[in-house]
Each structure stands twice: as C-alpha cells, then as structure tokens.
C-alpha positions in Angstrom: 4.3 -2.7 -37.5 4.9 -4.5 -34.1 6.5 -1.3 -32.8 3.3 0.7 -33.9 1.0 -1.7 -32.2 3.1 -1.5 -29.0 3.2 2.2 -29.2 -0.6 2.5 -29.5 -1.1 0.0 -26.7 1.2 2.0 -24.5 -0.5 5.4 -25.4 -4.0 3.9 -24.6 -2.6 2.9 -21.1 -1.2 6.2 -20.4 -4.2 8.1 -21.6 -6.8 6.3 -19.3 -10.2 5.0 -20.0 -13.2 7.1 -20.8 -14.8 6.4 -17.4 -11.8 7.3 -15.2 -13.1 9.8 -12.5 -16.7 9.3 -13.3 -17.7 8.3 -9.7 -20.1 5.4 -10.4 -21.7 3.5 -7.6 -19.5 0.4 -6.8 -21.0 -2.7 -5.4 -18.7 -5.5 -4.7 -20.2 -8.8 -3.8 -18.0 -11.5 -2.5 -18.9 -15.1 -1.8 -16.9 -17.5 0.5 -15.4 -20.8 -0.4 -17.5 -21.2 -3.6 -15.7 -23.6 -6.1 -14.7 -22.6 -9.6 -17.3 -24.9 -11.2 -20.2 -24.2 -9.0 -21.7 -21.3 -10.9 -23.7 -22.6 -13.9 -21.6 -20.5 -16.4 -18.6 -22.4 -15.3 -20.3 -25.9 -15.4 -22.6 -25.9 -12.4 -26.2 -26.9 -12.1 -28.2 -24.3 -13.8 -31.0 -24.3 -11.3 -28.6 -23.5 -8.5 -27.3 -20.0 -9.6 -29.8 -18.5 -12.1 -29.4 -14.9 -10.7 -25.6 -15.1 -10.8 -25.8 -16.5 -14.4 -28.0 -13.6 -15.4 -25.6 -11.1 -13.9 -22.9 -12.8 -15.9 -25.0 -12.6 -19.2 -25.4 -8.9 -18.6 -21.7 -8.2 -18.3 -18.2 -9.7 -18.7 -16.7 -12.9 -17.2 -13.0 -12.5 -16.2 -11.5 -15.9 -16.6 -8.0 -15.1 -15.2 -9.2 -13.4 -12.1 -6.9 -14.5 -9.1 -7.0 -14.2 -5.3 -4.9 -15.6 -2.4 -5.4 -19.2 -1.3 -7.5 -18.4 1.7 -10.3 -15.9 2.8 -8.5 -13.5 5.2 -5.5 -12.9 3.0 -7.9 -12.1 -0.1 -10.0 -9.9 1.9 -7.1 -7.8 3.3 -5.5 -7.6 -0.2 -8.6 -6.3 -1.6 -9.0 -3.7 1.2 -5.5 -2.4 1.0 -4.6 -3.2 -2.7 -1.3 -4.9 -1.2 -0.3 -8.4 -1.2 -1.2 -10.2 2.0 2.2 -10.9 3.3 2.8 -7.0 3.6 0.2 -6.9 6.2 0.9 -10.3 7.7 -2.6 -11.1 6.5 -1.4 -14.4 5.2 -1.6 -15.4 8.8 -5.4 -15.1 9.9 -6.2 -13.6 13.2 -7.4 -16.9 14.7 -4.1 -18.6 13.6 -2.6 -16.7 16.6 -4.4 -18.9 19.0 -3.8 -22.3 17.4 -0.7 -24.1 18.5 0.2 -25.8 15.3 0.2 -22.5 13.5 2.1 -20.6 16.3 4.8 -23.4 16.1 5.5 -22.4 12.5 6.4 -18.9 13.7 8.5 -20.3 16.7 5.8 -19.2 19.1 3.8 -20.9 21.8 0.4 -20.1 23.4 0.6 -17.4 26.0 -1.4 -16.6 29.1 -3.0 -13.3 29.6 -3.2 -11.2 32.9 -6.1 -13.5 34.0 -3.8 -16.6 33.8 -5.8 -18.0 30.8 -4.2 -19.3 27.5 -5.4 -16.9 25.0 -4.7 -15.6 21.4 -2.3 -12.9 20.4 -4.4 -10.1 18.8 -3.9 -9.7 15.0 -5.5 -7.8 12.2 -5.1 -5.3 9.4 -3.2 -2.3 11.0 -5.2 0.9 11.3 -2.2 2.7 9.5 -3.0 0.9 6.2 -5.1 2.9 3.8 -8.2 1.0 2.8 -10.2 1.2 -0.2 -13.1 2.5 1.9 -10.9 5.4 3.1 -9.7 6.1 -0.3 -13.2 6.3 -1.7 -14.5 8.3 1.3 -11.8 10.8 0.7 -13.6 11.7 -2.6 -17.3 11.8 -1.3 -18.4 8.1 -1.2 -20.6 6.8 1.3 -19.0 3.4 2.3 -20.8 0.4 3.5 -20.0 -3.1 4.5 -22.6 -5.9 5.0 -21.3 -9.3 5.9 -18.1 -10.9 6.8 -15.0 -8.7 7.8 -12.1 -11.2 8.9 -9.5 -8.5 9.1 -9.4 -8.2 12.9 -12.2 -8.9 15.4 -11.1 -7.2 18.6 -9.4 -3.7 18.5 -11.4 -0.7 17.5 -8.9 0.5 14.9 -8.9 -3.0 13.2 -12.8 -3.1 12.8 -14.6 -1.8 9.8 -15.6 1.6 11.1 -12.0 2.1 12.2 -10.9 1.5 8.6 -13.1 3.8 6.7 -16.6 2.3 6.6 -19.5 4.7 7.4 -21.8 1.8 7.9 -21.2 -1.8 9.3 -23.4 -4.9 9.5 -22.5 -8.6 10.0 -19.6 -10.4 11.6 -16.0 -9.8 12.3 -14.6 -13.3 12.5 -13.9 -16.3 10.2 -17.1 -18.2 10.1 -20.3 -17.9 12.0 -23.3 -20.3 12.4 -25.7 -18.8 10.0 -28.6 -19.1 12.4 -27.4 -18.3 15.9 -24.7 -15.9 14.7 -21.9 -17.3 16.9 -18.3 -18.3 16.0 -18.0 -22.0 17.2 -14.5 -21.3 18.8 -12.2 -18.6 19.8 -9.0 -20.6 19.5 -7.3 -21.7 21.8 -10.8 -21.4 23.8 -13.1 -24.0 22.5 -16.5 -22.4 23.1 -18.7 -20.0 21.0 -18.4 -16.3 20.8 -21.4 -14.0 19.7 -20.4 -12.1 16.5 -23.3 -10.2 14.9 -23.2 -6.5 14.8 -24.6 -3.2 13.3 -22.4 -0.2 13.5 -20.1 -2.0 15.8 -22.8 -2.8 18.5 -24.2 -6.4 19.0 -27.5 -6.9 17.5 -30.1 -9.7 17.7 -31.9 -10.3 14.4 -33.5 -13.9 13.9 -33.0 -15.3 10.6 -30.5 -16.9 8.0 -27.4 -14.8 7.7 -27.3 -15.0 4.0 -30.8 -13.5 3.9 -30.0 -10.9 6.5 -26.9 -9.6 4.7 -28.9 -9.2 1.5 -31.8 -7.6 3.3 -29.4 -5.1 5.0 -27.7 -4.2 1.6 -31.2 -3.6 0.2 -31.9 -1.3 3.0 -28.7 0.6 2.6 -29.4 0.9 -1.2 -33.0 2.3 -0.5 -31.7 4.6 2.3 -29.0 6.0 -0.1 -31.7 6.7 -2.8 -33.9 8.7 -0.2 -31.0 10.5 1.6 -27.7 10.5 -0.3 -28.2 10.6 -4.1 -25.7 13.4 -4.3 -23.0 11.1 -3.0 -21.8 7.9 -4.8 -22.2 4.6 -3.0 -19.5 2.1 -2.2 -20.9 -1.2 -0.9 -18.8 -4.3 0.1 -21.3 -7.1 0.5 -19.2 -10.1 1.8 -21.2 -13.1 2.3 -20.2 -15.9 4.7 -21.9 -18.4 2.2 -21.0 -21.0 1.4 -18.3 -21.3 4.1 -18.9 -23.8 7.0 -20.4 -24.3 9.4 -23.3 -25.4 7.4 -26.2 -25.9 9.9 -29.8 -25.4 9.3 -30.6 -24.1 5.7 -34.0 -22.4 5.7 -35.1 -23.6 2.2 -34.2 -26.0 -0.8 -33.0 -29.0 1.4 -35.9 -31.1 0.2 -34.3 -31.3 -3.2 -30.7 -30.5 -2.7 -27.8 -31.2 -0.3 -26.9 -28.6 2.3 -24.1 -27.0 0.3 -26.3 -26.8 -2.8 -29.1 -25.4 -0.8 -26.8 -22.9 0.8 -25.4 -21.9 -2.8 -29.0 -21.5 -4.0 -29.8 -19.1 -1.1 -26.7 -17.1 -1.9 -27.9 -16.9 -5.5 -31.2 -15.6 -4.2 -29.4 -13.0 -2.2 -27.4 -11.8 -5.1 -30.5 -11.5 -7.2 -32.2 -9.4 -4.5 -29.3 -6.9 -4.3 -29.0 -6.6 -8.1 -32.8 -6.1 -8.3 -32.7 -3.5 -5.6 -30.0 -1.4 -7.6 -32.2 -1.6 -10.8 -35.5 -0.8 -9.1 -33.7 2.3 -7.3 -32.7 3.9 -10.6 -29.1 3.2 -10.1 -28.6 0.6 -12.8 -26.8 2.7 -15.4 -24.7 4.4 -12.9 -23.5 1.3 -11.0 -20.6 -1.1 -11.5 -21.5 -4.5 -9.9 -18.7 -7.1 -9.3 -19.4 -10.6 -8.2 -16.5 -12.9 -7.1 -15.3 -15.3 -4.5 -12.4 -15.3 -1.9 -10.7 -18.5 -2.6 -11.3 -22.0 -4.1 -13.7 -24.5 -2.9 -12.8 -27.0 -0.1 -12.6 -30.0 -2.4 -11.0 -30.5 -5.7 -14.2 -31.7 -7.5 -15.6 -28.2 -6.7 -12.8 -26.6 -8.7 -12.4 -28.8 -11.8 -10.9 -28.6 -14.4 -8.3 -27.0 -12.1 -6.1 -28.7 -9.6 -6.2 -27.8 -5.9 -8.4 -26.5 -3.3 -8.8 -23.7 -0.7 -5.5 -23.1 1.2 -3.4 -24.2 -1.7 -1.8 -22.1 -4.4 -2.7 -24.4 -7.3 -5.2 -22.9 -9.8 -8.1 -24.5 -7.9 -7.2 -22.6 -4.9 -6.5 -19.1 -6.3 -8.4 -18.8 -9.6 -12.0 -17.9 -9.0 -15.2 -16.9 -10.9 -15.5 -13.0 -11.3 -18.3 -11.1 -13.3 -18.8 -7.4 -13.7 -21.8 -5.5 -15.0 -22.1 -1.8 -15.9 -24.7 -1.3 -18.6 -23.3 0.5 -21.8 -19.8 0.5 -20.3 -19.3 -3.2 -20.4 -20.3 -5.5 -23.3 -23.1 -7.9 -22.4 -22.3 -11.6 -22.4 -18.5 -10.9 -23.0 -15.4 -12.6 -21.8 -12.0 -11.1 -20.9 -8.8 -13.2 -20.5 -6.6 -10.4 -19.0 -4.7 -11.3 -16.0 -6.1 -9.6 -12.9 -5.4 -10.0 -9.1 -7.7 -9.0 -6.3 -5.4 -6.3 -5.3 -6.1 -4.6 -8.6 -9.6 -3.8 -7.5 -8.2 -1.2 -5.1 -6.4 0.8 -8.0 -9.4 0.2 -10.4 -12.0 1.5 -7.9 -10.0 4.4 -6.9 -9.3 5.4 -10.4 -12.9 5.2 -11.3 -13.7 7.3 -8.3 -11.0 10.0 -9.0 -9.2 9.1 -5.8 -5.4 9.4 -5.7 -3.3 6.3 -5.8 -0.2 8.0 -4.3 0.2 6.9 -0.8 2.7 6.2 2.0 2.5 2.4 1.6 3.1 1.5 -2.0 0.2 -0.6 -3.8 0.8 -3.9 -5.5 -2.6 -3.5 -7.4 -2.6 -2.1 -10.9 -5.4 0.0 -12.5 -7.5 -2.2 -14.8 -9.8 0.4 -16.2 -8.1 0.3 -19.6 -8.3 -3.5 -19.7 -12.0 -3.4 -18.8 -13.3 -0.4 -20.6 -10.9 0.3 -23.5 -9.9 -3.0 -24.8 -6.3 -2.8 -23.7 -4.0 -5.6 -22.6 -3.6 -6.2 -18.9 -0.8 -4.3 -17.4 -0.1 -7.2 -15.1 2.1 -10.2 -16.1 3.1 -11.3 -12.4 1.3 -12.2 -9.3 3.0 -13.1 -6.0 0.6 -15.6 -4.3 2.9 -16.3 -1.3 6.3 -15.7 0.1 8.4 -17.3 2.7 7.2 -17.0 6.2 3.7 -18.3 5.3 2.3 -21.7 6.2 2.1 -22.3 2.5 4.9 -22.7 0.0 6.2 -19.5 -1.8 4.3 -19.2 -5.1 4.5 -16.9 -8.1 3.1 -16.6 -11.6 5.2 -14.9 -14.3 3.6 -14.9 -17.8 2.6 -18.4 -18.5 4.8 -20.0 -15.9 3.8 -20.7 -12.2 6.3 -21.8 -9.5 4.7 -23.4 -6.4 7.5 -24.3 -4.0 9.7 -26.4 -6.2 7.1 -27.3 -8.7 6.8 -25.4 -12.2 4.0 -25.5 -14.4 3.2 -24.0 -17.8 -0.4 -22.5 -17.3 -0.9 -21.7 -21.1 -0.4 -25.4 -22.1 -1.3 -27.2 -18.9 -3.9 -25.0 -17.0 -4.9 -28.0 -14.8 -1.3 -28.2 -13.5 -0.8 -32.0 -14.2 2.8 -31.9 -15.3 5.6 -30.5 -13.1 8.1 -29.4 -15.6 10.6 -28.1 -13.1 13.4 -30.7 -14.1 13.1 -29.6 -17.7 13.4 -25.9 -17.2 15.8 -25.4 -14.2 16.8 -21.8 -15.4 13.1 -20.7 -15.3 12.8 -22.3 -11.8 15.8 -20.2 -10.6 14.5 -17.1 -12.2 11.1 -17.4 -10.5 12.5 -18.6 -7.2 15.0 -15.6 -7.2 12.2 -13.3 -7.8 9.8 -14.6 -5.3 12.7 -14.7 -2.6 13.6 -11.1 -3.4 10.0 -10.0 -2.9 9.7 -12.1 0.2 12.5 -10.0 1.7 10.0 -7.0 1.8 8.0 -8.7 4.4 7.9 -6.3 7.4 8.6 -7.3 10.8 5.8 -8.8 12.7 4.5 -6.4 15.4 1.9 -6.3 18.1 2.0 -10.0 19.1 2.5 -9.0 22.7 -1.1 -7.7 22.7 -3.3 -10.5 24.2 -7.0 -11.0 24.0 -8.6 -10.6 27.4 -10.7 -12.2 28.3 -9.6 -15.4 26.5 -13.3 -16.2 25.8 -15.3 -13.1 25.3 -19.1 -13.1 25.1 -18.9 -11.0 22.0 -16.2 -9.8 19.6 -15.2 -6.2 19.8 -13.2 -5.1 22.7 -15.5 -2.2 23.6 -18.7 -4.2 22.9 -17.5 -7.0 25.3 -16.7 -4.4 28.0 -20.3 -3.4 28.2 -22.0 -6.6 27.1 -25.7 -6.8 27.5 -27.4 -9.6 29.4 -29.2 -10.8 26.3 -26.0 -11.6 24.7 -24.7 -13.6 27.7 -28.0 -15.5 27.6 -27.8 -16.4 24.1 -24.1 -17.5 24.3 -24.7 -19.6 27.4 -27.5 -21.5 25.6 -25.1 -22.3 22.9 -22.1 -23.2 24.9 -24.1 -25.5 27.0 -24.7 -27.6 24.0 -21.1 -27.6 22.7 -18.7 -30.5 23.4 -17.4 -29.9 27.0 -14.2 -31.9 26.5 -12.1 -32.8 23.3 -9.9 -36.0 23.1 -6.1 -35.4 23.5 -4.7 -34.0 20.2 -8.1 -33.2 18.8 -9.4 -29.5 18.3 -12.5 -28.0 16.9 -10.4 -26.4 14.1 -8.2 -27.7 11.3 -4.5 -28.0 12.0 -1.9 -26.0 10.1 -0.9 -27.3 6.6 1.7 -29.9 6.2 4.1 -29.8 3.3 2.4 -26.6 2.2 -1.0 -28.5 1.9 -4.2 -28.9 3.8 -7.0 -31.5 3.6 -10.4 -30.3 4.6 -13.0 -32.6 6.2 -16.7 -32.0 6.7 -17.7 -28.2 6.1 -14.3 -26.8 6.6 -14.9 -25.2 10.0 
C-alpha cells in the first residue's frame, strides 16, 4: 500500500499540475522587515492589516515559507532562483563600503581615482538569468515598482538591465520614505538621491509606500488599456516597514510609527488587489504576498526565535499568502516546505518558460504542491554557507543546523533546546552537507571596480553622469541637516554581526 501511495505521488509530480503553462498574470508583493506575528492572521492587531488578512482569507497561507536572513540575499534568490551565496548576494552591495564587513573578507577600504575612500561595486551579475528575463522570453510584460537592492550603480545590474520593461522606485537598501534619499553611501556618510522611473531620476512628492502602490495601479490600468494580449508580471517590492521610519502621513495619532507604517503598507496592498479585481484580471491572476526576512526584534517574530540577520526561524520563516480564484482554495493552509528560490521555477512553469539554463537553479517547481495537493518536492534548504558574515545553516527534514547548534523543528519549532550534544551523527551529516555545498561558492569577482565619485548625487552611474540641478539642490538641502561629524568608532550604519549574530537598535537603518 505504501509503495502504491508513493508511486501515485511520484506520478503526480511528473505529470505536472493542471495550470502549468497557462500564463496567468503574476503579481508578487514583497514587504520589508515585517515580523512573523505582525499580520493579524499570525496574531497581530486586526485593525493594522485588514486588507492583507482579507487576501489571506481568499487564498492559502503557506506556514513553512522560508527566505534568507536579510533583504538583499532574499531578493537575489527570488530573482535568480539560486541560493544567495552563488551570486555573492549574501554580501549586500553596501557591505563593500563598510570596514567591519570588509575585514571579514580580508579586505580594506580602497581609494578611487579621485583619492577618496569608496565602496567596491557589487550586485547581481548581468550574466544571471532573472525571473523577469525568463517570463519576458514567453511574452510577459515585466514591471518592478519599489525596492531593488541587487546593485545600485552599473547599468547591467539595474532592473532594466535584468529583464524588466518598466522600473519605478529605488535601487539601494533603505530610503527616507519622504525625501527619497539613502541616508549614507558607506563609507561616505551623507545622503544620495534614489528615486527613479525607467532608470531616470524623478521628483514625486509623497510617501514612498503610497507612491509605489499608485505606480503599480497605473501599470495595471495601462496594461488593461494597451497590452491585454500579453500576460503581466509585476514585482511590487515595498520598502515598508524597513527603517528609516521618519514622518508617517497618517495613523500616528493612534499608533506607533511602526504600526502606522504597517497600516499604510496594508492600505497599499488593498489598493493593488482592488485594482486587479476592478480591471477584470481577478480570475486570471496569481497574487502572492510575502516578506523578505524576519522582523528587527524578537517580539515581532514570536513564537519563533531570532530576528533579521539570523538564521533562526524568526529570521527566515516569513508570512506568505497566495490567491488565485478557483485555482487555490479559499481560507486554506499549506504546510509544504518552500523556499523563496522556488518562486522562480514555479512562476516559470506557470508561464511555460523553460527551466533549462546555463547556471543551475536551486529552486524547485511547486505547482503540484499548490494546485494538485502533492507533497513538497523540497526537504532541504541551504540558508548559509561558509564565507558569509553569518554561521553556515541548513535544514534537512525536521532538523536544522545553525553553526554548531542543532534543533528539531517538528518538536521544537521555537528552537529553545539545542540537541547537538545528543545527536552528534546528525550534526556531522548536516555539517558535511552544508560544507560540501559551500565549496560550490564561486570566486568573488569584480571587487576592483570602484564607485566614482565616492559620494554621488544620485544612484545609477549614467544618471549621476548627467545629473540635473534639481537633484543636486534636493540632496544639498538634506546633507546640510545631516550630522557633519561622527564620534570616533561610530558610524551611521550597524556593524557586521559578531558570533554570527547582530543586535538592531532604533529602526534598523
């Protein structure tokens, strides 16, 4: 009987799901730094996330959806379908301008041709095949609205060099929601303008969460008017609720800054979903809402342990909901193991795009899990390998190894009891596996490319070369009000993790 069940499950996997190749519109909405328990359906305040809660009630909640421990690695993993270490995206672009991070690579700050200490240029290589490129190959119009964080300087590392037909938002790690500048360009300690449409700087007053949602609505409406014969792929990557949290336009009379920012994010999600429905795309659209990593503080992620920038469950296990009417059962749950890399293969399969490519995928196609009720084809996740600022970490089945710590996630999902001493053979097996995978890390290339100037007016090499006076004027006003000096040993950015861990203060900037 067991053999028959296994045979039927295997047959179902090889046959494919009934929606493979159906070319739905795909809308992937990604929040930033939201904790596990902040949405109401995971225990948060109901009045803060009514629209996200409604979306969850109309579809499925994936309760074992995993990402990487911090934002850029998760974004690169989604875009490429490959673990972050394979693209060196476990190191963020800004890390190559921070002495404490460079020291872990045996590097020092360097000076550019102008004699200024500057950052080494880093981002997802243009040779990588992104999900935007894969979907574009089969006729999709591809759009990104929001945060990129996979390279902020070279044209080939920006969105329109990586397969997107349309771009709006910011390239770097975290803007001021209102003035649209990055607070620092480490090692430079002053602001850089970072707001663009189709890779040209644009001035648009307003709160970035609202502007990103409005742009997404505009693209949806434009698509209905001009491109109904083509499917739409839209990646809406909010910077909310990432710091810096400055002025929030509403809700602060009743809520804290973070809660108000979360409620504004919820408004934005509701606006986008409503635009899909009112445009007549509801039945032909898969909508996904998720988050890039855990919240900044442990209380945001309970019952799970850990925070952003750690590989405990609180850092890498995030909310994820999907809606596709008539294809996904309403108000359902799915406990299948999924990693963010799997979205590449799943989206490509739905679109009828080939998965064969020069650089092998780590992501697995999850259409049978989502649409046919099959088990997840995944039983392993590589969170981290050696060469990162965090400890190597792997999940295999119910066991998870983080550095030298071992946890049984089936019986101890909150990771309260380290059982490494009790199960040394399992520790060795997992350590041997993550070590072997770690040897597949490619050589780090391109670190001889230096950002010049060290403190640009605007991100984007070409944009900064022909920067308009209005950009300079906006940036000068902001820089004038920034701290002109910092005490010795202090920086406007957090230092590299120690002992594989980091403690965030304030809003995490």
